[in-house]
N, C-alpha and C positions, 0 to 999 in steps of 0.2 A: 378274746376275753382278757381283761386287765388282771394282772397279778394282785393278789390280796395285799393290802397294806398292813404293816405292823402297827400303824397308828402311833408310832413313836418318833421322836426326833432325837438325833444324836447331837449332843452338845459337847463341844470341846472347850475346855478352859485353857487359859494361857499356861505355858510350861512353867513360867516363873512369875512371881508377883513383882510389882514395882519395887517393893522394899528389898526383895532378894536381888534384883538387878542392881539397885543402888549399892547394896552391901558388897556385891562382887566387884563392881567398878571401883568403889572406895578402897577395897583391899588390894586391887590390882595396880593402883597408882604408883605405889612405891617400887614395885617390880618393873613397871613400865618406865619409870624415871631412871632406873638403873641401866636400861637398855637404849633409851632414846631421850634426848634433851627436851622433855615435855615442858611446854609453856601453858597449855590450857587443855582441859578435858571437859566436855559438856555433853550430857545426855539430852537429846532433843527428840521431837516427834511424839508418837503416841504414848510411849512409856513415860516421857517427861510430863505430858498433859494428863496422863491417867486414863486415857480412853483406848488402851491397847486391847487386842483380841488374840486368840490363839494363832492367827496368821500374821501377827505383827513382827516386824524386825526390831532389833534393838539398835537404834540410830545413835551413833556416837561421833562427835567431832573431836579430833585430836590435832592440835597445832604444836609443832616442835621447832626448836631453834635451827636456823640455817647452818650448814648447807643442806640442799635437797639430798635425801637418802633414798636409794632405790628399794631398800628393804623395809622402809618404815611401815607400810601397810601390813606386810607379813608379820612384823614384830608385834604390832598392835593386836592382830588376830590371834597370834599364838599366846601372847602374855595374858590378854584379857580372857580368852577362852570361853566366852559365852556362846551358847547355841544361838543361831540366827542373828549374830552380831553383824551390823552393817556399818563398818567404820569409814569415816570420811577424814582422811589424813592429809595434812598440808604442812609444808615448812612455813615459817613466818612470811617469807617473801611470796610464796604461792598464795597464802591466805589473804595478804594485802590486796592482791589482784582480783580476788573474788568476794571480798568481805561484804560489799553492798548486798549481794544476794543472800547473805546469811543473817541479815538483821532480824527478820521475822522468826526464823527457827531459833535463833539464840535468845530472843526476847522471851520465849516460852520454855527455854531450856533450863536444865538443872546443872549448875556448875559443880563438877566433881572435884576439879583441881584448877587453880589459876595461880601462876607464879606472880608474886608481888615484886615490883622493881625495888632494887636496893636503894636506900635513902641517899 
């Protein structure tokens, strides 16, 4: 015999709204720049598009000035501190090598910070 159904559905809402994620990222940029020579920070994926769910990660691209630092990923995770953060961290030279594959995600991304070149 089949167990009785409660006839209800559990709905899980996202832990953070898009606006909350953007606020956290914007406030973290200064602290991040104090620890890493950041050139670009871009939110991409479902939070950038606005179609996130409770299961969504917060996808973040961070590009920093060379040389390559072994601690860069850990620095970003610690400083930003968002739950379910999925950072994609590259030095400038590393990013140049993979940039073609990032065209589409960046086209729909939200730029949080981008260093402007000096005149």
